[in-house]
N, C-alpha and C positions, 0 to 999 in steps of 0.2 A: 305041468313035466315038456306036455306035448307043444305048449306056447312058448316055451325056452328054448326047445330045440326048433322053432319057427322062427324066432327071431333070428338065430344063429343063425341057420341057411342064408337067412335075406341077407345079414352083414355079408356074410362070405360073398354071397352074389354080388353085392355092391362093389365090395372089394376088387372082384375079377373083373368088373365090368367098367367098374368108373375110369379106367385110363381111356377106354374106347368112346363114354360118354365125352368125357374132356375133349381129347383131339377130334372126334369124328365131327367133319360139319364141311358147308360151304362159307367161305370166310372171306371178308376184301380186307387187306390190309392199305396202309399209306405211308408214303414215302417221308409225312412230317404229319401231325394233326393240328399244328400251328403255322398253315402258311400265311405269304405276306398275297395284299389285294396286288394284282397284277403280274403274280411269278406262277409256276405252273408247277403242279401236287401230282404227283403218281399214284394210281389206285392199282392195286394187285390182287388176283383172286385167285384162291387157294383151295386147292381139292383135297380133303387131310378124313381120308376114311380109313385109314392103317397103312403101311409100311407093304412093301410089294402090289402097289395095290393099282390096276389099269383100269381105265374105263373105256368101252367102245365108245359111244355119246352121251353129250351132254347138254342142256338146256335151262335159259336161267335168264332172271333180266336183271338188269342193273338199275336205281331211281337214286334220281339226283336233282336238283332244286335249283333249274335255268337263271333265278335271281343271283343266284351265288356260284354259279358254274356256268362253264363253256365246255363241250366234249371237243378234242381235238383231233385223236389220235388212238388206236389200238397197236399194240405190239404183241406179237402172238410168242409166248416163250416156249410151248409146244407146237405140236405140228399146227396150221392156220383150218380155221373155224371160218364160220362167217358173220357177221353180225351188221346190224342196222340202227341208226339212232332218229328218232321220230324229233327230234329236236326241240320234244317241250319237256325233257328231264326222263328219255323210256330210252334203254339200250340195250337188243336184244340179243341174245349170246346163243349160238348154235353151234355144234359140236356134230358133224352127223357119219362123217365118213374117215376116212386114212387112217394113218398109224393113228394106234391107239393113246390116249393123254397115261403118263403116270403121276403117281399121288406125288403132291407137292402145287410149287407155282404154275401157274398153265398162261396167263396173259398179264398184263398190264395196259390199265387205260390212263391215258393222258388228259390233264384239265387243267381250262385255264383259271384262276381264283379271278370273280368280280366284285366279291362285295366282300366286307368282314363281319362277323356274325359263326351263332352257332348251326350248323347245320348235317345232314347225316346223308351219305352215300350209301344205300341199301342194295341186295341182292335177296332176290325172288326166284322159285322156283315155276318154271315156266314150261307144263306137260313132264314128264318121267325122263330120267337118266338111267344108263344101263352100264353095270359092270360089264370087262370084258365076255364075262360066260353067260351075259344075258338076263341077270338078274337087276330088278330095278334098284334103286339106288336110294334107301330112305336119308334121305337131305333132313338137315340142320343146316338154319343159316344165321350170319353173323355179319350185321355193315358195320357202318365205322363212320362216327360223329368226327369232323373237322371246325374249329375254332379259328375262321383265318382273322390275321389281323390286317391294320394299315400299316403299310409303311413308316418307317421312322423317319422324321425330319430330320435331327440333329446332326448339324454340321458343323459344332463346336466341339474343339478340344478340349482334355481335363488339364492336360498339362505340356509344355514345350520350351525344352531346354537344349541348351548346347554341352554337351558333356567338358565338364572342366574349367567351363567359363560361364558369366552369368551375363545374359541378356538384359537391355536395357528398352522399354521401364519392366518391372516386375512382369512377370506375364499375370492377363488375365484373361479368358477366354475371349471375351466379348471385343478384345482387344486384337485387330490385326496386323498391324506394324510395328516391328523391334528392330534392336541395333545392336550392335556388337565388334569391340576394336579389340585385336588380337597381335599378337608379337610378330615381327618380319619373320621369325623362326618357324611359325607357325603355319605347316602348308596344306594341313586336313584337318578337318574339325567332324565331327559323329552328333546329328541334329537325332534328339529324341524325341517325337511324337506320341503324346497317349490318348489312347480313343477316349472324349467324353462317350460312344453309344458303341455298344460292341458290333451291329453292324455297319459301321462305319469301312470305308475305304482309305487306307488313306496312301501318297503318293509324292515323294521329292523329300522322304527323313532318311538317314543313314549316314552312311560316310561319305563327305564333301569337301573335293580338292577345293585350295583355294587358290586364285592368284594377286599378285600383289595390288592394291589398290580395295576398292569395290568386288563383293563380291554379292547378288541377287540371291538370293535361296528362295524358294518358294513351295510351301509345302500344302498341298490340294489335298479337303476333305471332301468325300461323296457320301452325302446321306443314303440310308436306303430307297429314298423316292425319285434319288437321283439329284437330289439339291447340290450342288456344290458349292463349297466355302473355300477362300485361300487367305494362308497365314504368310507373311512376308519377313524376312529378317536378313536384314543390311550389313552383311559383315564385311568391316574393314582390312584387311590382313596391311599392317603399318610397312612402307616402302620405302627402307633405309637405303637402297640404292641409289646413287649420284651418278652423276655423268662426270667427277671430279677426277682427272688424271695427273693429279699436282703433286709433287713431294712433300713430304712434310721435313723428312730430314737426310740430308747424302754425310757419308763417310768413305774419306777415299785414305786408306791406310791408317796413319795416327792424326790426320788432321777432319776437322767435323768441319764442314762445308754449310753455312748460312743461305739458304735457300731463300731467293726474292722471286717475288709474283711477275710473270712475266717472263722470267730466263727459264731459257730450254739447255742453257750450254757452261758447263761449270768446266774449269781450266787449270788444272796445278803445275807445276813443276816436284821433281824429285832428284835425291843425290845418283850420280853415276851407279855407286854399289847399289840399288835398290832396283833391283830384277823381276819381283813382284811385289804387290798391292793385295790387299784384301778392300776389294770395294761392294759397301753394303748401302742399305736406306731402307724408307720407311715410307708408303704414300698417305696421303690425305683421308684416304677413304680406307677405314677398315675392313672392307670386304673385295678393293680392287686385287687384281692379279698382278704382278710384277718381277718381269724376266729380265737379267742380264745382270744381275747381283754375283758377289763369289771373288775370287783371288784372281787375280787375274796376273799373267806374265807380260815383264816388258822389255820392249827392247829400243836399242840408241834412237832418241828422238821422240816425234811424236805418236802417240796410241790413242786411237779414240776407241772407246766404248758407249753401246747404245743400251737405255735402258728402257723398255719398254711395257706399258701400263697398259691395260684394260681396266675400264672401271667394273664396277656391279652392275651397271645396265647396259653394258656392250660398247659404250666410248672406248677410243682406243687413243695412246700418244705418247709421245718417247723423249728422253733428256739426252744430252750429246756430251759425255765424259771425255774429257783430253787428258792425257797424265802423260807430261813430256819427260822424260827420261835424260839426265843432264850429261854432256859429253867429260864433267870433271865434279871431282867431289867437292860436296861443299864446307865451307870454312866452319871448323867445330866454334863454337862459343867461349869464349876463355872465362868470363864472368859473370855468373848468373844465379839471381833465387828465384828464379819462375820456372815452373813446369814448361815441359817441353810437348807432353800428352801424357795420359792419364787412362785409364781403363779398370771399371768396377766391373766384377764377375764376366769382365772379357765385354763388357757394354764400353765405346771409347766417350769421353765424356768432353761437353764442350767447350774449350779454353778461347773462345775467339772474346774480344769485347773485353778482356782482361778479366772475363769470368773466375771468382774466387768462391762462388756455393751453389751447390747442386744439390737439390732434392731427388732422393732416391726411395724407392719402394720393396720390402723382400716380405717372405713367406714366413708363416709361425715357425717352420723349425728350421729357420738359419740362427747359428749366434754371432755368425760374423760375415764379412764381404770379402770378395779376393779384390785386393788394389793392387795394381803395375803401374809405378810411376816412375817416368822418365825427366831428370831435370834439365833443362837445356844447357847445363856447366856440367864438366866430368869431372870439376869438386865440389860441385853442391850435396848436402848430405839430406836426404828425405828421413824425416821419424812420422809414425801415424801415432795418435793416442786415439782410445775409445769403441776403438772395433773388439773387444771382446766381450762377451755377454751380453749382448744386446738384447734387450727388452722388449714387450708387447708395448705398442706406442711409437713415440719419437723418440731419437739417437740422434747426437751428435758426434761426429770424426772429424778430429782436426788432422789435417796434413801440413807439416812444416819441413818448407825448404829451406835451407840455411847454406849458402856459400861461405866455404871455408878455405878458401885460397889464402888470405892473408891472414889467416890463423893461426901464428904458430909458436913451439916452444918459448923461441926467443920473444914474438911478438903478441904473447895474449892477451895484452890491453885493446887488441883490434875489436870497436864495436862488431856484433854479430847483427849482420844482414838476414834478414831474414821474409820469408812471405809467408800468410798463413792462409790456407783454403779450408774451406769447412766442406764436409758433406752431413749433411742431415738424412739419416736415415729411417723410415716407417717400418716399425716389423707390424705384420698384421699380426691381431688380438689371436692370444692360445686359446679360448674358447670357441674361436668359430672355422667354420668353411669357406675356404675361397670355392666360390661358382663361378661359370665364365657363362652363365645364362642367368634369366631370372624366372628361367622356364624351370631351371634345373635348384629345386626346391627339396632337403630333405627332410626328415620327419624331425629329426632333434640338431640341436645347436644354434646357435645364432651366425649368420651367415653374411659374407664380405665378398660386395662385388665391384667391380673393376671396371672401367672402359673409359678413353679417352674420347669418346664422340659426347661433345658438351651441347650438342644441337636436340639429340633424341634422347630425352630424360626422363618419359613419360613412361608410369608406373603403375599399369592397370590394377583394377581393382580385385580382378581375381587374384591377382600375386597377393595384394595385403590380403584378404582372407584366408591363403594360404598360409600367411605369416602370421596370422592372428591363428587359425584353428592350431597352426605347431609349437604357437609360442615363440615364434623367433623373433631376435632384433636383427636389423639389417645393415648393414653399412654400408653406405654407396657413397663410391666415392668417385672420381672426376679426377685424371691425372696425367702430367707429362709423358715426355716418349721414355724415361728412364722410370715409371712408374711411382713416380713419386707424387703424394697427394698435392690436389691444387686446393680441393675443397672435400668435404665428407660431411653428409648429412646423416643422423643416426635415426632410423626410425622405428620406433621400438613397436612389438606388438599389439598393442589396444591401445591406440590414439587414432586411427585413423579411419573414417568411414566411409570413404571416396576413393577415387585415384586421383594421384598428386603428378604433379611434376615437379621432377628433382634439382633444378637445374638454377645454379645460384652465380648467374651471370654479368661479367663487369662491362658496364657499359661504359665508362671512364675510368681513369685512377680513382682508385678507391669508393667507387660508387657504384653499388649491384644491384640489380632487378633478380625478384624470386616471385615466385606462386603459392612458397611452403606453407603450410599453414603452422599455425601458435605450438611453440612445446616444445620444439626439435632441435638436439644440439649439432652446432656446427664447429667443425674443426677447418681453418680460412687459412690460406698462406697466403702472407701479407709481404712476403722477405722482398720482393723484389721493390717495393714503397718506402718499407721503413724499418730503420735495425734495430738488432736485440738489445732489448728494455727498455726500447721507446715505450710509451705510458700514451693509450688512444684511448676516444670514446667511439662508442658506435652509436650511431643517430637512424632514427626511421621516421619515412614522411609516407603521407598517404595520399590520396587521390586529390582530396583539398593541399596539397605540398605543407600539411601541418607537420613541424618538427615535435619529435617525441624524442628524449634521452632512454635509449635501452639499455645501456652500461654503462658504466665508467669505472676508471683505475685499471684497463686492460693492460697488461704486458706482454709483447711482444716476445716472444721463447721461440729460438732457434727457428724463427724466420712466419711463426703461427702463433693464432689465438684463438681461443674458445669462447662461445657465446650459444643463448639461446634466443631463436626466433620468436618472435609477439606476432606475427599476423599478415604485418603490413608489406607492401611491394618491395618498398624501396630500403634502401640500407646504404648508410656512410659510416667508413672509417677513417676517422683525423684526429687531428692531436689537437684543434680546437675549439671552441665553443659556436654552437650555431643558431643556441637560444641564449636569453638571456640568464645569468644563473645567481643564483643572491649571493650576496656577502656574507662574511662571517657574523655579522651583526643580527643579518634579515633570518639567515638558518638558525641563529639560537632562539629567535625570539617566536619562529615557525612551531623549533625541536618542545620548545618551553610554553606555547601558547594556552594550555590549559590552569598549567601554575600561575601564569602570569593574570587569567581571568579570573581565575578564585582570588586573588590576593586585590584584584580591583571589586570583586563583588562585595568579599569582606569590608575593606576599607567602605565603601557606598553604605553597607549595611548599619558599621559602627557611627559614621554621620547623623545617618536617619534615625537610629535611637537616643542617639545625645540630643538631636531636635527635638526628637517626644519628647525626653526627660524635661529640658528646658522650657518646653510649653505647657508643662504638667506645674511646674515650680509659680512659674509666671500667675499662672490661673489659680495657685492656691494662695497666690498675696495677695491678689487682688479682692480675694472673698470677704464681705464684711461681715465682722463682731456682732454676736448677740447676745 
């Protein structure tokens, strides 16, 4: 029983004094146990002998291995004492007078790390130290182990990319130089650089503004040991700005004025009753600024108006438009079956050079177009056909002008004198979304992109990758001033593995040049060169000028033909044969060559069998009888 009581008393005593045993002592702490060679480390001396405890004097020795550390400086956290360093790894700490120290951190020692490896910084007793009341401190000591490391030398990134784009070549940490081409509308990119080592320092990444043309972006990587490395990305922002200050079209009232190269003054005359006109124009450079258009009041006599153009790169130019308001009324046309002017959706169409067909474009939500036509003769009748329920794709609207002056009830036999005008309208497919920029790619629906800039038709690979990701089909359209299709390239979402140039340029009449890959559908406007219902052929030829017949028997419908590319660079649309073609007999022989070869083989086999049988009979007849 007594033995049990002793055990219980011992346990109670241990419970009471355990916190004191655990927390009582002179201890060293460190800012890091894994410092880097060449860096600094801070060792803190703590006096932990109970809360609210104070110390009158304190004496200790701190030892270290001078092969691993060199002592640099002491920082007194509480009242200053004195110290001395023998230079051989021993520091003497003494606090003899002044303000008493409190429990907790007393001072810090700064060391420079000289060598990698495991080493100890220790603290020891150097004579008696006393509490404020004069009692000797029964000290216990705890040093600290330091495992120093050599600094990292890694200067290679684990990743480098520009958000939303794909640099070339594909990132490889050993490759330092990359390039990227972005559209003209991209003025900022976000550069992402991923550390290959957590101790690296990276500068140059993040949001970077772009100028037109080349932009050199340098990503500097600094290793822990100070070694540096630089990655370079040459970002080319396509510059579509031009110094072009010319007009593409000019309309004065109802008159479409043909633009001539090098001519900057245009003049026209209107009737006395015309006291105002609408002056409208379009620049060749779609990004140019045009000032001076709009409705203009006219005085009797000469009226001069200036159209000012500032190109996208800041170059300036001017056109002079002179409108002469006559002092007399113009004589009216007595008989005519021609149009004086025509507007479609408030856009004047060109009637010069006896033009009688136009190509026009509308959005997917339009079921018809608004046509305002005025004949030269007041007695002419204008009728329209086909301007209802326009369907996606190509539609034909017929405008018929008939002079009716000489047709009366008494003379109904007079032949009808009419002129037919055709308006070919392309309506955007209903399952597509019209976009103004190739950077505006939604996540669903096919896309319909329209531009009249035939010179800048590069489609970057990152745009095509987005199409593939979203499973979009892209209708890429080059249009005229009325948004009518000159040519259309249909780019599927699953065929392109690199950037493409979507141009299909007419080098000479009916001779086209392109870099389009194989398998893309083309809708091509050939209405200026061929009448409807004309049968045409398409030939292609390669760099060796070897012709290939791509397709035969295409019929021009409403000015258009459709075909699929074969990957060649040059295409010719023609009605004649460019390579010798087989006649009917040759075609029949080629078509049935296998049957013919079979018949010839069977005939040879029959002759061979007959010959063998004949030889056997002769041999048997010549044998002697026994």
